C-alpha positions, 0 to 999 in steps of 0.5 A: 230651180230642179233638185238633184238629191244624190243617194250613198247606198246603204252597208255594202257586205265588207270581208264578205266573198261578195261585196256587191250585196246590201249588209242587214245594217245597209236593209236598216239604212235604206229603210230608215231613209225611206221611212223620214222621206214619208214622214217629212211627204219628200215627194220625186218626179224621177228615180235613177239607181245606177247599176249595181246591186247595192245601188239597186237594193238600195231604190228598192227599200226605199221605194217598197217604203213609198207604197207602204204609204200610199205616197207616189214612187216612179219606178227607178230607171237604171243609169249605167253613168252612175256605176261607181269607180272599178275599186276593187280591181285597181286593189287587185292588179296592184295592192299585190306589188306594191306590198312588196316593194313599199314597207308603209303598206307592208305595215299596213296590211299586216294589221290590216290582216293581223286585227281581230275586229271588224272595225279595226279592220276597216281601220286598215285597210280604208288607210290602203285604200286611198294611199292606192287610190289615191296613187291611180286617180292620180295617173301613178299606176297605169292599169291598162283596161280599166276604167282610169279616173279622168274617164270615171269622172267624164262619165258621172260627169256627162250622167249628170248634165245628162239628166239635169238637162232632160225634163221641165223646171221644179222636177226633183229626181232622187239618184240611188249611187256609190261615193264616188261618183256623188264626188264627182258632183260635188267636182262639179259643183265646187271645182274641187281638185281631184285630192278635194273631189276623193276627199269627199267621196270617202266622208260620204255616209252609208245612206247619206244624201248630198242635195244639188239645185239645176237650172240650164249651166247652173249646179250648186251644191243644197247639202253635203253627206245629211243623215237626218235618218241615222239617230243612233251613232251605230247605223253610222257607218263608212263602208 
């Protein structure tokens, strides 16, 4: 059996103009992950990253820790299949209309706008996010020009198939990606419906890793949402 370890990127820059970069906390989470793996002498045969800056930076920081420790670290290859779904575009295109039409979402948006602290803003935003994304994923919000949920799932599944079918047995592979692709991998391993796939994606902590075992057509879950490197509760974030 070979091992495929999917890593969610460190915390990105939530509520800033450019979300697609690691926050200082995200950089710390990534470094701690690298240090934990180095202490446990986890060696990878191949390393991949999605195309987002936050994904590539997480891989780079982990790799820097390996290099500093004198342990081998394969040069990460960028794999487009492990990009996140277009959540920002879905919200941008659909949320303004939905806020006007639906009182529940309008109230959540009012809570988001009035929130005085980042945790309060995150809580209100996450509620809106989950409602809108779930409806979009179920096909209730058609958005031409945006990759649909079934297309996203097929893309990620194709990437998983390509990685698991490429190379010798007994390999250990790391992929630095996002919550959505991790959810799709869970879907493949456990045959989850869309709602459960989304929930498994939303529960993944920044810089946590999920391990799958594969051989031929077998693709099974080894562990989900592991974060032993985050020993301080203040380091645990979902966005």
